[in-house]
Backbone of each chain as ProteinMPNN parsed JSONL, in Angstrom:
{"seq_chain_A": "MVDCLFCQIVQRKIPATVVFENEHVLAFRDMHPQAPVHVLVIPKPHVSSVSEMTPEKMGLWEKIYQAAQQIAKQEQIDGSGFRLVVNNGPNAGQAVAHLHLHVLGGRRLTWPPG", "coords_chain_A": {"N_chain_A": [[118.281, 136.048, 113.782], [120.318, 136.935, 116.4], [122.593, 135.576, 117.438], [123.084, 133.615, 115.589], [125.151, 131.793, 113.494], [124.797, 131.376, 110.7], [122.866, 133.287, 110.035], [124.427, 135.52, 110.393], [126.22, 135.196, 108.326], [124.478, 135.55, 106.176], [123.958, 138.257, 106.578], [126.406, 139.257, 105.956], [128.253, 139.628, 107.955], [129.981, 137.767, 108.762], [132.511, 136.175, 106.925], [132.101, 134.259, 103.882], [132.361, 131.892, 101.189], [130.483, 132.69, 98.765], [128.323, 131.139, 96.448], [125.921, 131.29, 95.193], [123.019, 133.325, 95.117], [119.815, 134.628, 95.887], [116.707, 136.419, 96.437], [115.53, 134.792, 98.312], [117.222, 132.701, 99.221], [120.604, 131.739, 100.248], [123.757, 130.53, 99.161], [126.739, 128.83, 99.926], [130.211, 127.77, 100.181], [130.981, 124.854, 102.092], [132.785, 125.016, 105.13], [134.247, 122.87, 105.971], [134.81, 120.832, 103.831], [133.439, 117.81, 102.497], [133.623, 116.575, 100.158], [134.716, 117.023, 96.719], [133.02, 119.0, 95.63], [131.133, 120.835, 97.81], [128.578, 122.367, 99.005], [126.524, 124.583, 100.896], [123.101, 125.253, 101.115], [120.994, 127.722, 102.239], [117.944, 129.007, 103.718], [117.165, 132.478, 103.685], [115.508, 133.702, 105.719], [115.454, 133.052, 109.25], [115.234, 129.741, 110.132], [115.204, 127.13, 112.3], [115.376, 124.326, 112.005], [114.374, 121.323, 110.155], [112.186, 120.342, 111.565], [111.132, 122.647, 112.584], [109.927, 123.973, 110.544], [107.246, 125.822, 109.596], [103.81, 125.79, 108.382], [103.442, 128.152, 106.819], [105.997, 128.712, 106.019], [106.787, 126.659, 104.406], [106.992, 126.89, 101.659], [109.558, 127.644, 101.193], [111.095, 125.392, 100.706], [110.861, 124.807, 97.985], [112.278, 126.952, 96.924], [114.809, 126.472, 97.947], [115.494, 124.013, 96.713], [115.324, 124.75, 94.006], [117.522, 126.405, 93.893], [119.515, 124.517, 94.492], [119.457, 122.873, 92.213], [120.33, 124.71, 90.308], [122.894, 125.267, 91.286], [124.126, 122.758, 91.053], [124.355, 122.636, 88.296], [126.03, 124.889, 87.777], [128.329, 124.046, 89.139], [128.979, 121.938, 87.686], [128.223, 119.276, 88.235], [125.872, 118.108, 87.664], [125.604, 116.195, 85.701], [127.328, 114.045, 86.454], [126.384, 113.449, 88.968], [124.985, 113.898, 92.294], [124.592, 114.28, 95.889], [122.053, 115.184, 98.167], [121.621, 116.456, 101.365], [120.003, 116.79, 104.478], [120.427, 117.504, 107.797], [118.871, 116.872, 110.886], [118.617, 117.667, 114.108], [120.033, 115.926, 117.056], [120.838, 113.099, 116.561], [121.494, 113.155, 113.904], [123.588, 114.813, 113.834], [123.341, 117.58, 113.453], [124.9, 120.616, 112.939], [124.732, 123.398, 112.958], [122.199, 125.528, 114.071], [120.454, 126.478, 112.012], [118.517, 125.959, 109.366], [119.869, 123.95, 106.739], [120.78, 122.791, 103.511], [122.879, 120.313, 102.391], [124.893, 120.079, 99.53], [126.503, 117.707, 97.804], [129.128, 116.601, 95.735], [131.17, 115.439, 92.929], [132.666, 113.301, 93.581], [132.487, 109.722, 94.056], [129.849, 108.764, 96.064], [129.287, 106.941, 99.018], [127.309, 104.169, 100.432], [125.83, 103.096, 103.44], [124.439, 106.468, 103.922], [126.161, 107.672, 105.978]], "CA_chain_A": [[118.745, 135.621, 115.108], [121.569, 137.648, 116.666], [123.72, 134.681, 117.682], [123.128, 132.524, 114.608], [126.283, 131.881, 112.564], [124.372, 131.491, 109.299], [122.239, 134.606, 109.872], [125.515, 136.492, 110.266], [126.742, 135.054, 106.953], [123.485, 136.233, 105.317], [124.164, 139.701, 106.77], [127.792, 139.537, 105.569], [129.067, 139.974, 109.123], [130.997, 136.708, 108.79], [132.779, 135.886, 105.512], [131.869, 132.923, 103.325], [132.52, 131.878, 99.737], [129.118, 132.588, 98.239], [128.276, 130.648, 95.061], [124.594, 131.575, 94.627], [122.173, 134.114, 96.018], [118.666, 135.384, 95.381], [116.035, 137.056, 97.576], [115.043, 133.789, 99.261], [118.25, 131.781, 99.728], [122.027, 132.013, 100.048], [124.523, 129.278, 99.098], [128.178, 129.082, 100.1], [130.987, 126.533, 100.337], [131.149, 124.344, 103.459], [134.145, 125.28, 105.628], [134.902, 121.569, 106.153], [134.212, 120.078, 102.722], [133.493, 116.347, 102.56], [133.664, 116.135, 98.762], [135.275, 118.108, 95.901], [131.999, 120.053, 95.683], [130.336, 120.741, 99.037], [127.946, 123.686, 99.147], [125.341, 124.639, 101.763], [122.03, 126.167, 100.685], [120.182, 128.075, 103.413], [116.94, 130.048, 103.533], [117.588, 133.709, 104.37], [114.841, 133.825, 107.023], [115.937, 132.054, 110.2], [114.432, 128.562, 110.467], [116.27, 126.391, 112.969], [115.507, 122.939, 111.546], [113.238, 120.755, 109.423], [111.046, 120.215, 112.477], [110.591, 123.976, 112.89], [109.292, 124.542, 109.346], [105.809, 126.026, 109.791], [103.115, 125.743, 107.084], [103.644, 129.359, 105.997], [107.379, 128.758, 105.512], [107.084, 125.452, 103.624], [107.335, 127.272, 100.286], [111.011, 127.813, 101.088], [111.722, 124.184, 100.158], [110.93, 124.975, 96.535], [113.361, 127.906, 96.644], [116.066, 125.793, 98.285], [115.776, 123.01, 95.684], [115.614, 125.455, 92.751], [118.916, 126.835, 94.015], [120.366, 123.322, 94.419], [119.534, 122.482, 90.798], [121.165, 125.717, 89.64], [124.267, 125.093, 91.767], [124.638, 121.529, 90.431], [124.761, 123.008, 86.924], [127.199, 125.782, 87.884], [129.494, 123.297, 89.614], [129.168, 120.871, 86.688], [128.028, 117.94, 88.816], [124.518, 117.641, 87.349], [125.712, 114.984, 84.892], [127.984, 112.961, 87.198], [125.527, 113.103, 90.095], [125.23, 114.572, 93.572], [123.737, 113.883, 97.017], [121.5, 116.294, 98.941], [121.473, 115.959, 102.733], [119.591, 117.723, 105.533], [120.517, 116.931, 109.14], [117.898, 117.447, 111.796], [118.717, 117.226, 115.486], [121.265, 115.318, 117.571], [121.286, 111.848, 115.931], [122.017, 113.446, 112.567], [124.762, 115.667, 113.977], [123.103, 118.944, 112.934], [125.967, 121.386, 113.568], [124.309, 124.799, 113.096], [120.741, 125.53, 114.216], [119.798, 127.242, 110.939], [118.278, 124.944, 108.331], [120.762, 123.986, 105.582], [120.834, 121.628, 102.627], [124.214, 120.028, 101.872], [124.992, 119.598, 98.152], [127.812, 117.04, 97.722], [129.389, 115.946, 94.454], [132.555, 115.439, 92.467], [133.267, 111.995, 93.9], [131.519, 108.655, 94.295], [129.362, 108.785, 97.45], [129.023, 105.557, 99.415], [126.05, 103.864, 101.1], [124.815, 104.08, 103.818], [124.832, 107.876, 103.962], [126.545, 108.008, 107.36]], "C_chain_A": [[120.141, 136.178, 115.34], [122.77, 136.697, 116.747], [123.876, 133.576, 116.64], [124.244, 132.769, 113.594], [125.811, 132.129, 111.131], [123.618, 132.798, 109.043], [123.316, 135.673, 109.691], [126.216, 136.39, 108.91], [125.792, 135.744, 105.97], [123.697, 137.744, 105.372], [125.572, 140.157, 106.413], [128.631, 140.047, 106.743], [130.178, 138.955, 109.322], [131.242, 136.316, 107.333], [132.45, 134.442, 105.121], [132.063, 133.028, 101.821], [131.16, 131.6, 99.113], [129.155, 132.134, 96.783], [126.939, 130.937, 94.389], [123.815, 132.395, 95.64], [120.977, 134.642, 95.252], [117.916, 135.92, 96.609], [115.626, 136.063, 98.666], [116.142, 132.984, 99.952], [119.659, 132.309, 99.484], [122.73, 130.651, 100.005], [126.009, 129.607, 99.142], [128.892, 127.758, 100.358], [131.119, 126.163, 101.822], [132.607, 124.579, 103.895], [134.939, 123.987, 105.846], [134.38, 120.611, 105.082], [134.465, 118.576, 102.815], [133.526, 115.726, 101.167], [134.239, 117.293, 97.951], [134.31, 119.287, 95.749], [131.172, 119.827, 96.946], [129.818, 122.145, 99.364], [126.759, 123.559, 100.097], [124.352, 125.644, 101.195], [121.166, 126.451, 101.908], [119.095, 129.073, 103.021], [117.427, 131.31, 104.252], [116.824, 133.939, 105.68], [115.346, 132.747, 107.967], [114.876, 130.977, 110.452], [115.442, 127.609, 111.078], [116.462, 124.974, 112.423], [114.282, 122.522, 110.749], [111.994, 120.749, 110.316], [110.383, 121.554, 112.772], [109.979, 124.654, 111.672], [107.785, 124.629, 109.589], [105.124, 126.017, 108.419], [103.384, 126.97, 106.211], [105.069, 129.484, 105.46], [107.699, 127.599, 104.566], [107.454, 125.755, 102.173], [108.828, 127.494, 100.089], [111.694, 126.579, 100.501], [111.895, 124.292, 98.646], [112.101, 125.889, 96.158], [114.731, 127.263, 96.879], [116.452, 124.796, 97.185], [115.997, 123.626, 94.305], [117.079, 125.883, 92.746], [119.857, 125.639, 93.873], [120.527, 122.854, 92.971], [120.474, 123.417, 90.037], [122.645, 125.529, 90.009], [124.898, 123.837, 91.151], [125.097, 121.804, 88.999], [126.036, 123.851, 86.947], [128.469, 125.012, 88.201], [129.809, 122.102, 88.72], [129.146, 119.473, 87.298], [126.63, 117.395, 88.497], [124.548, 116.385, 86.489], [126.27, 113.812, 85.677], [127.184, 112.538, 88.423], [125.935, 113.8, 91.376], [124.232, 114.061, 94.621], [123.31, 115.142, 97.768], [121.149, 115.772, 100.324], [121.0, 117.087, 103.649], [119.656, 116.981, 106.857], [119.539, 117.647, 110.057], [118.107, 116.86, 113.185], [119.938, 116.4, 115.797], [121.723, 114.048, 116.847], [121.872, 112.065, 114.543], [123.256, 114.317, 112.632], [124.561, 117.055, 113.379], [124.005, 119.923, 113.685], [125.595, 122.854, 113.796], [122.786, 124.824, 113.083], [120.086, 126.562, 113.285], [119.717, 126.25, 109.785], [119.256, 125.075, 107.169], [120.733, 122.67, 104.826], [122.269, 121.484, 102.13], [124.096, 119.529, 100.43], [126.397, 119.033, 97.999], [127.979, 116.359, 96.375], [130.856, 115.973, 94.115], [133.324, 114.204, 92.873], [132.138, 110.986, 94.058], [131.133, 108.684, 95.773], [128.913, 107.377, 97.824], [127.679, 105.43, 100.142], [126.321, 102.947, 102.254], [125.349, 105.514, 103.898], [125.143, 108.309, 105.4], [125.988, 107.018, 108.35]], "O_chain_A": [[121.051, 135.916, 114.553], [123.832, 136.98, 116.191], [124.718, 132.692, 116.799], [124.283, 133.803, 112.927], [126.354, 132.984, 110.432], [123.715, 133.36, 107.952], [123.136, 136.619, 108.924], [126.743, 137.381, 108.404], [126.232, 136.434, 105.05], [123.626, 138.427, 104.351], [125.891, 141.337, 106.558], [129.589, 140.796, 106.556], [131.189, 139.238, 109.965], [130.286, 136.142, 106.577], [132.518, 133.531, 105.946], [131.947, 134.109, 101.244], [130.743, 130.453, 98.954], [129.917, 132.67, 95.978], [126.823, 130.846, 93.167], [123.928, 132.195, 96.85], [121.104, 135.057, 94.1], [118.452, 135.874, 97.716], [115.403, 136.453, 99.812], [116.014, 132.626, 101.123], [119.885, 133.185, 98.65], [122.346, 129.729, 100.724], [126.476, 130.537, 98.484], [128.266, 126.757, 100.705], [131.336, 127.019, 102.68], [133.537, 124.364, 103.118], [136.168, 124.015, 105.898], [133.61, 119.697, 105.377], [135.56, 118.135, 103.165], [133.465, 114.506, 101.018], [134.255, 118.428, 98.428], [134.737, 120.441, 95.74], [130.584, 118.762, 97.13], [130.53, 122.981, 99.921], [126.07, 122.539, 100.1], [124.729, 126.76, 100.835], [120.663, 125.524, 102.544], [119.284, 129.884, 102.114], [118.037, 131.216, 105.317], [117.437, 134.338, 106.671], [115.639, 131.634, 107.529], [113.775, 131.265, 110.92], [116.449, 127.302, 110.441], [117.587, 124.475, 112.382], [113.292, 123.248, 110.67], [110.898, 121.103, 109.88], [109.217, 121.601, 113.164], [109.551, 125.805, 111.763], [107.127, 123.605, 109.769], [105.787, 126.217, 107.401], [103.537, 126.843, 104.996], [105.322, 130.272, 104.549], [108.783, 127.567, 103.983], [108.148, 124.967, 101.53], [109.312, 127.53, 98.958], [112.746, 126.693, 99.872], [112.933, 123.922, 98.098], [112.82, 125.627, 95.194], [115.676, 127.477, 96.121], [117.612, 124.745, 96.775], [116.77, 123.092, 93.51], [117.781, 125.745, 91.745], [120.885, 125.738, 93.204], [121.625, 122.48, 92.56], [121.298, 122.979, 89.235], [123.527, 125.62, 89.154], [126.068, 123.853, 90.771], [126.109, 121.266, 88.551], [126.995, 123.565, 86.231], [129.532, 125.265, 87.634], [130.761, 121.358, 88.954], [129.939, 118.605, 86.932], [126.247, 116.34, 89.002], [123.614, 115.586, 86.54], [125.75, 112.7, 85.582], [127.291, 111.396, 88.87], [127.076, 114.237, 91.528], [123.188, 113.497, 94.293], [124.112, 116.052, 97.977], [120.458, 114.761, 100.45], [121.527, 118.199, 103.603], [119.012, 115.944, 107.024], [119.398, 118.869, 110.008], [117.808, 115.688, 113.417], [120.787, 116.183, 114.932], [122.91, 113.931, 116.543], [122.659, 111.249, 114.063], [123.91, 114.545, 111.614], [125.505, 117.646, 112.854], [123.904, 120.057, 114.904], [126.096, 123.48, 114.73], [122.152, 124.23, 112.211], [119.285, 127.394, 113.711], [120.737, 125.766, 109.294], [119.463, 126.176, 106.658], [120.671, 121.59, 105.414], [122.818, 122.404, 101.525], [123.284, 118.65, 100.146], [127.376, 119.778, 98.055], [127.096, 115.632, 95.921], [131.684, 116.455, 94.888], [134.504, 114.068, 92.548], [130.972, 111.36, 94.179], [132.006, 108.632, 96.64], [128.24, 106.704, 97.044], [127.007, 106.421, 100.428], [127.067, 101.994, 102.03], [126.559, 105.737, 103.935], [124.484, 109.185, 105.959], [126.215, 107.152, 109.552]]}, "seq_chain_B": "MVDCLFCQIVQRKIPATVVFENEHVLAFRDMHPQAPVHVLVIPKPHVSSVSEMTPEKMGLWEKIYQAAQQIAKQEQIDGSGFRLVVNNGPNAGQAVAHLHLHVLGGRRLTWPPG", "coords_chain_B": {"N_chain_B": [[104.798, 105.86, 84.671], [105.328, 102.937, 82.962], [107.284, 100.946, 83.422], [108.392, 101.638, 85.846], [109.498, 100.972, 89.059], [108.684, 102.302, 91.438], [106.414, 103.709, 90.612], [104.77, 101.551, 90.223], [104.483, 100.678, 92.825], [103.031, 102.82, 93.848], [100.682, 102.374, 92.44], [99.896, 100.088, 93.633], [100.63, 97.673, 92.553], [102.891, 96.399, 93.149], [103.959, 95.158, 96.246], [104.4, 97.053, 99.296], [105.48, 98.355, 102.471], [103.513, 100.596, 103.534], [103.647, 103.719, 105.138], [102.658, 106.235, 105.207], [100.358, 108.3, 103.44], [99.02, 110.572, 101.064], [97.179, 112.7, 98.779], [99.241, 113.619, 97.207], [101.74, 112.411, 97.79], [103.516, 109.31, 98.582], [104.634, 107.154, 101.165], [106.917, 104.704, 102.253], [108.475, 101.803, 103.785], [112.003, 101.331, 103.37], [113.351, 98.697, 101.451], [115.846, 97.72, 102.002], [116.89, 98.476, 104.715], [118.884, 101.018, 106.27], [119.075, 101.953, 108.744], [117.434, 101.942, 111.991], [114.965, 103.244, 111.604], [113.915, 103.716, 108.399], [112.646, 105.216, 105.852], [111.105, 105.824, 102.689], [110.092, 108.656, 100.906], [108.007, 109.472, 98.316], [107.008, 111.393, 95.398], [103.741, 111.101, 94.008], [103.222, 111.599, 91.207], [105.223, 110.715, 88.358], [108.529, 111.598, 88.567], [111.761, 111.68, 87.525], [114.203, 112.427, 88.749], [116.015, 114.788, 90.879], [117.152, 116.598, 89.108], [115.334, 116.562, 87.069], [113.137, 117.904, 87.916], [110.692, 120.082, 87.052], [109.74, 123.591, 86.707], [106.927, 123.746, 87.144], [106.46, 121.535, 88.685], [107.786, 121.915, 91.041], [106.498, 122.549, 93.407], [105.998, 120.161, 94.597], [108.053, 119.567, 96.362], [107.458, 120.823, 98.792], [105.283, 119.276, 99.577], [106.504, 116.796, 99.879], [108.307, 117.284, 101.996], [106.539, 118.086, 104.01], [105.321, 115.649, 104.466], [107.553, 114.211, 105.369], [108.101, 115.468, 107.818], [105.806, 114.74, 109.215], [106.076, 111.96, 109.241], [108.41, 111.647, 110.737], [107.434, 112.357, 113.233], [105.449, 110.356, 113.642], [107.092, 108.097, 113.673], [108.505, 108.572, 115.848], [111.02, 109.85, 115.917], [111.496, 112.491, 115.838], [112.395, 113.914, 118.003], [114.896, 112.736, 118.743], [116.315, 112.96, 116.407], [117.062, 113.034, 112.836], [118.103, 112.124, 109.488], [117.832, 113.44, 106.223], [117.914, 112.443, 102.903], [118.635, 112.817, 99.469], [119.4, 111.167, 96.562], [120.984, 111.78, 93.487], [121.53, 110.753, 90.37], [124.498, 109.014, 88.975], [126.988, 109.246, 90.612], [125.952, 109.505, 93.143], [124.721, 107.184, 93.534], [122.034, 106.711, 92.864], [119.318, 104.595, 92.985], [116.797, 103.939, 91.998], [114.944, 105.253, 89.351], [113.009, 107.219, 90.11], [112.126, 109.97, 91.754], [113.068, 110.152, 95.195], [112.944, 110.688, 98.695], [115.036, 109.87, 101.294], [114.377, 109.018, 104.631], [116.056, 108.813, 107.512], [116.618, 107.419, 110.702], [116.814, 106.789, 114.296], [119.235, 105.84, 115.029], [122.63, 106.899, 115.713], [123.902, 108.915, 113.212], [126.674, 109.005, 111.051], [129.439, 111.149, 109.906], [131.431, 111.849, 107.074], [128.391, 111.96, 105.035], [128.373, 109.406, 103.575]], "CA_chain_B": [[105.766, 105.124, 83.842], [104.973, 101.52, 83.004], [108.342, 100.096, 83.955], [108.989, 102.224, 87.048], [109.206, 100.221, 90.282], [107.951, 103.099, 92.429], [105.06, 103.952, 90.072], [104.002, 100.32, 90.454], [104.137, 100.673, 94.252], [101.933, 103.797, 93.964], [99.484, 101.719, 91.891], [99.681, 98.879, 94.435], [100.901, 96.462, 91.771], [104.006, 95.775, 93.87], [103.692, 95.445, 97.657], [105.344, 97.819, 100.11], [104.932, 98.671, 103.784], [103.191, 102.024, 103.466], [103.527, 104.334, 106.462], [101.996, 107.54, 105.061], [99.885, 108.547, 102.076], [97.974, 111.559, 100.795], [96.964, 112.763, 97.331], [100.453, 114.05, 96.516], [102.921, 111.594, 98.061], [103.394, 108.008, 99.241], [105.85, 106.844, 101.92], [106.97, 103.278, 102.596], [109.769, 101.408, 104.354], [113.028, 100.886, 102.437], [113.504, 97.233, 101.491], [117.19, 97.443, 102.525], [117.033, 99.587, 105.666], [120.233, 101.37, 106.708], [118.918, 102.497, 110.099], [116.203, 101.378, 112.572], [113.883, 103.843, 110.816], [114.381, 104.079, 107.046], [111.418, 105.361, 105.055], [111.23, 106.597, 101.45], [108.936, 109.491, 100.551], [108.036, 109.724, 96.866], [105.84, 112.055, 94.823], [102.968, 110.147, 93.193], [103.54, 111.748, 89.774], [106.581, 110.269, 88.057], [109.624, 112.547, 88.323], [112.857, 110.711, 87.616], [115.29, 112.85, 89.635], [116.075, 116.213, 91.227], [117.468, 117.373, 87.899], [114.182, 116.565, 86.169], [112.041, 118.694, 88.498], [110.378, 121.261, 86.239], [109.153, 124.647, 87.552], [105.531, 123.484, 87.539], [106.417, 120.428, 89.657], [108.604, 122.245, 92.217], [105.643, 122.567, 94.596], [106.014, 118.823, 95.219], [109.012, 119.531, 97.469], [106.722, 121.177, 100.01], [104.46, 118.114, 99.95], [107.428, 115.739, 100.314], [108.841, 117.645, 103.315], [105.435, 118.015, 104.974], [105.181, 114.226, 104.789], [108.723, 113.796, 106.16], [107.895, 115.953, 109.19], [104.745, 113.914, 109.802], [106.625, 110.61, 109.433], [109.345, 111.738, 111.867], [106.608, 112.317, 114.455], [104.855, 109.008, 113.74], [108.132, 107.105, 113.966], [109.088, 109.019, 117.116], [112.432, 110.225, 115.76], [111.591, 113.95, 115.698], [113.176, 114.432, 119.124], [116.274, 112.213, 118.716], [116.953, 113.473, 115.198], [116.992, 112.205, 111.628], [118.788, 112.649, 108.3], [117.06, 113.369, 104.981], [118.887, 112.281, 101.819], [118.163, 112.586, 98.1], [120.473, 110.828, 95.634], [120.699, 112.199, 92.13], [122.509, 110.344, 89.362], [125.441, 107.908, 89.228], [127.924, 109.422, 91.728], [125.222, 109.383, 94.406], [124.179, 105.83, 93.615], [120.558, 106.684, 92.794], [119.032, 103.204, 92.629], [115.518, 103.871, 91.262], [114.787, 106.529, 88.639], [111.783, 107.934, 90.512], [112.589, 110.804, 92.866], [112.689, 109.697, 96.531], [113.644, 111.265, 99.849], [115.274, 108.906, 102.371], [114.266, 109.508, 106.01], [116.807, 107.847, 108.325], [116.739, 107.774, 112.114], [116.825, 105.685, 115.259], [120.624, 105.575, 115.425], [123.539, 108.001, 115.445], [124.379, 108.915, 111.83], [128.05, 109.517, 111.025], [129.815, 112.158, 108.92], [130.562, 112.356, 106.019], [127.185, 111.19, 104.701], [128.704, 108.515, 102.457]], "C_chain_B": [[105.544, 103.623, 84.034], [106.034, 100.683, 83.726], [108.948, 100.601, 85.263], [108.526, 101.474, 88.3], [108.33, 101.027, 91.242], [106.557, 103.496, 91.926], [104.177, 102.727, 90.319], [103.646, 100.155, 91.936], [102.98, 101.647, 94.492], [100.623, 103.149, 93.52], [99.132, 100.424, 92.617], [99.806, 97.59, 93.612], [102.061, 95.68, 92.375], [103.807, 96.128, 95.341], [104.788, 96.274, 98.319], [104.667, 98.086, 101.45], [104.721, 100.18, 103.858], [103.009, 102.574, 104.878], [102.8, 105.674, 106.414], [101.54, 107.681, 103.612], [98.932, 109.723, 102.081], [97.868, 111.687, 99.271], [98.246, 113.063, 96.547], [101.62, 113.071, 96.634], [102.555, 110.24, 98.671], [104.714, 107.772, 99.982], [105.788, 105.391, 102.386], [108.363, 102.928, 103.089], [110.716, 100.929, 103.259], [113.207, 99.365, 102.573], [114.868, 96.818, 102.038], [117.543, 98.522, 103.543], [118.467, 99.764, 106.163], [120.226, 101.966, 108.11], [117.624, 101.903, 110.658], [114.934, 101.955, 111.941], [114.467, 104.241, 109.467], [113.171, 104.03, 106.111], [111.744, 106.158, 103.802], [109.946, 107.38, 101.215], [109.045, 109.8, 99.065], [106.828, 110.554, 96.447], [105.06, 111.029, 93.998], [103.176, 110.351, 91.693], [104.969, 111.302, 89.516], [107.491, 111.451, 87.755], [110.872, 111.705, 88.51], [113.94, 111.117, 88.614], [115.168, 114.331, 89.968], [116.257, 117.052, 89.97], [116.282, 117.492, 86.952], [112.982, 117.304, 86.745], [111.842, 119.947, 87.655], [109.731, 122.32, 87.135], [107.728, 124.33, 88.02], [105.395, 122.326, 88.539], [107.118, 120.768, 90.974], [107.797, 122.292, 93.515], [105.588, 121.215, 95.296], [106.985, 118.75, 96.391], [108.334, 119.839, 98.799], [105.904, 119.976, 100.504], [105.339, 116.991, 100.501], [107.937, 116.032, 101.732], [107.762, 117.701, 104.395], [105.256, 116.568, 105.429], [106.335, 113.768, 105.68], [108.583, 114.246, 107.615], [106.875, 115.084, 109.913], [105.277, 112.517, 110.144], [107.598, 110.603, 110.616], [108.585, 111.706, 113.194], [106.035, 110.922, 114.681], [105.863, 107.97, 114.209], [108.895, 107.447, 115.246], [110.602, 109.251, 117.036], [112.586, 111.741, 115.649], [112.393, 114.56, 116.855], [114.639, 114.009, 119.046], [117.033, 112.671, 117.468], [116.902, 112.489, 114.042], [117.722, 112.909, 110.494], [117.901, 112.429, 107.078], [118.044, 113.39, 103.818], [118.171, 112.088, 100.49], [119.382, 112.322, 97.23], [120.053, 111.204, 94.221], [121.826, 111.734, 91.207], [123.552, 109.368, 89.866], [126.354, 108.1, 90.439], [127.247, 109.278, 93.092], [124.646, 107.988, 94.586], [122.653, 105.795, 93.609], [120.11, 105.354, 92.211], [117.749, 103.05, 91.82], [115.275, 105.245, 90.655], [113.39, 107.117, 88.842], [112.205, 108.654, 91.783], [112.138, 110.246, 94.221], [113.572, 110.346, 97.584], [113.783, 110.174, 100.899], [115.119, 109.619, 103.721], [114.924, 108.448, 106.887], [116.912, 108.316, 109.764], [116.766, 106.55, 113.004], [118.216, 105.223, 115.62], [121.428, 106.844, 115.156], [124.049, 107.88, 114.007], [125.737, 109.613, 111.771], [128.259, 110.549, 109.919], [131.158, 111.813, 108.351], [129.369, 111.432, 105.722], [127.419, 110.324, 103.461], [129.93, 108.992, 101.708]], "O_chain_B": [[105.574, 103.122, 85.158], [105.708, 99.819, 84.54], [109.932, 100.033, 85.738], [107.329, 101.356, 88.565], [107.358, 100.508, 91.79], [105.623, 103.607, 92.72], [102.984, 102.857, 90.59], [102.62, 99.559, 92.264], [102.058, 101.342, 95.247], [99.581, 103.348, 94.144], [98.174, 99.744, 92.249], [99.188, 96.57, 93.919], [102.206, 94.478, 92.155], [103.514, 97.281, 95.659], [105.957, 96.198, 97.939], [103.441, 98.05, 101.556], [105.63, 100.936, 104.2], [102.314, 101.983, 105.705], [102.375, 106.193, 107.446], [102.224, 107.251, 102.683], [98.122, 109.864, 102.997], [98.418, 110.856, 98.548], [98.318, 112.786, 95.35], [102.4, 112.914, 95.694], [101.459, 110.045, 99.197], [105.781, 108.141, 99.492], [104.752, 104.913, 102.848], [109.32, 103.663, 102.844], [110.309, 100.219, 102.339], [113.212, 98.829, 103.68], [115.031, 95.685, 102.491], [118.387, 99.379, 103.281], [119.169, 98.791, 106.439], [121.256, 102.428, 108.6], [116.797, 101.409, 109.891], [113.946, 101.242, 111.763], [115.417, 105.022, 109.408], [112.744, 102.97, 105.654], [112.569, 107.07, 103.845], [108.847, 106.833, 101.312], [110.059, 110.327, 98.609], [105.757, 110.448, 97.045], [105.666, 110.173, 93.352], [103.297, 109.367, 90.963], [105.838, 111.492, 90.366], [107.257, 112.207, 86.812], [111.032, 111.072, 89.554], [114.536, 110.255, 89.259], [114.327, 115.038, 89.413], [115.604, 118.08, 89.79], [116.224, 118.408, 86.131], [111.919, 117.329, 86.126], [112.741, 120.783, 87.563], [109.227, 121.991, 88.209], [107.369, 124.616, 89.163], [104.347, 122.158, 89.163], [107.05, 119.989, 91.925], [108.349, 122.098, 94.598], [105.179, 121.129, 96.454], [106.778, 117.965, 97.317], [108.608, 119.191, 99.81], [105.848, 119.703, 101.703], [104.971, 116.32, 101.465], [107.992, 115.133, 102.571], [108.03, 117.4, 105.558], [105.067, 116.294, 106.614], [106.123, 113.021, 106.635], [108.908, 113.496, 108.536], [107.057, 114.736, 111.079], [104.967, 111.965, 111.2], [107.608, 109.659, 111.405], [109.042, 111.099, 114.162], [106.127, 110.375, 115.78], [105.556, 107.093, 115.017], [109.797, 106.724, 115.668], [111.354, 108.903, 117.947], [113.687, 112.23, 115.395], [113.005, 115.616, 116.691], [115.53, 114.831, 119.26], [118.261, 112.758, 117.484], [116.725, 111.286, 114.231], [117.933, 114.122, 110.528], [117.296, 111.368, 106.919], [118.913, 114.26, 103.755], [117.228, 111.305, 100.386], [120.293, 113.147, 97.161], [118.914, 110.974, 93.813], [122.938, 112.26, 91.259], [123.516, 108.94, 91.019], [126.482, 107.172, 91.238], [127.906, 108.963, 94.083], [124.142, 107.648, 95.656], [122.046, 104.951, 94.269], [120.468, 105.012, 91.084], [117.632, 102.113, 91.03], [115.38, 106.267, 91.332], [112.692, 107.462, 87.888], [112.593, 108.024, 92.767], [110.967, 109.904, 94.389], [114.775, 110.528, 97.394], [112.785, 109.612, 101.351], [115.672, 110.7, 103.92], [114.427, 107.328, 107.0], [117.253, 109.469, 110.024], [116.744, 105.416, 112.525], [118.374, 104.311, 116.432], [120.967, 107.748, 114.46], [124.576, 106.833, 113.631], [125.928, 110.675, 112.365], [127.371, 110.789, 109.102], [132.033, 111.481, 109.151], [129.36, 110.267, 106.119], [126.755, 110.487, 102.438], [130.347, 108.357, 100.738]]}, "name": "protein", "num_of_chains": 2, "seq": "MVDCLFCQIVQRKIPATVVFENEHVLAFRDMHPQAPVHVLVIPKPHVSSVSEMTPEKMGLWEKIYQAAQQIAKQEQIDGSGFRLVVNNGPNAGQAVAHLHLHVLGGRRLTWPPGMVDCLFCQIVQRKIPATVVFENEHVLAFRDMHPQAPVHVLVIPKPHVSSVSEMTPEKMGLWEKIYQAAQQIAKQEQIDGSGFRLVVNNGPNAGQAVAHLHLHVLGGRRLTWPPG"}
C-alpha cells in the first residue's frame, strides 16, 4: 500500500529500529514505547486489521507469534513475562491500518489492559 | 492436565458460559469481565503459555484467531473495535497456566494497555 506507514518501513523508505526480520514478518521498536521493551511485529504483506485477515492469510499468525517468541528471548523478557496486544478498530485505538502485534515487557503490566 | 482449570472447562467438569466451540478451540465469558464484552479463547490441547508453544502446535494460533474474528462478529463488536490480549508469565499477570486470548470490546479501551 503506497500510503501505508508500515509498508514504507518494510520497504526501508522510513527508518525504524529493526530487531527481527525474516521473509514473512518485520519487527521494530515502537516510536512511543509504553514499557522498557515495546516492539511491534508486523506481517510484510499489507493486511489492514484482524478483521481483514482472509483464510489464505491466516497462516501469518503463526509467523507473527514465532517472531514474538524469538523477540521475547532476544530482549530477555521471556522469563519475567510479557503482554501481547493487537488493537482492531476505533474502540481499541488502532493507530496504523497495518496489522501489528505489540510485545510489551520489562515492567509489571496492570489489569485491565486499557 | 488434571489440575488445570481451563482443561476442566473444556471437559465440562467446571461450568462456563461458552460462546463458541469447534474441534480446536473453546471460547467462554471471562468470570471477571473488564469490558462489556470479555471473552477468552483457548486451545483445547493444554499449552501453558506463549513461551511453551512448540513448532508443531503453532498452527493453533490460526485457529484461535479464526475464532476471535467469528466471536467479534457474533458479539457485534467487529465494527466498533476490540482489543486482543495474551498475557505470558509473571510481569503480565497471567492468571491461569493454560494459554488464552482475551477478546475485549464494547467500550473505549485506553492506552497503555496496562
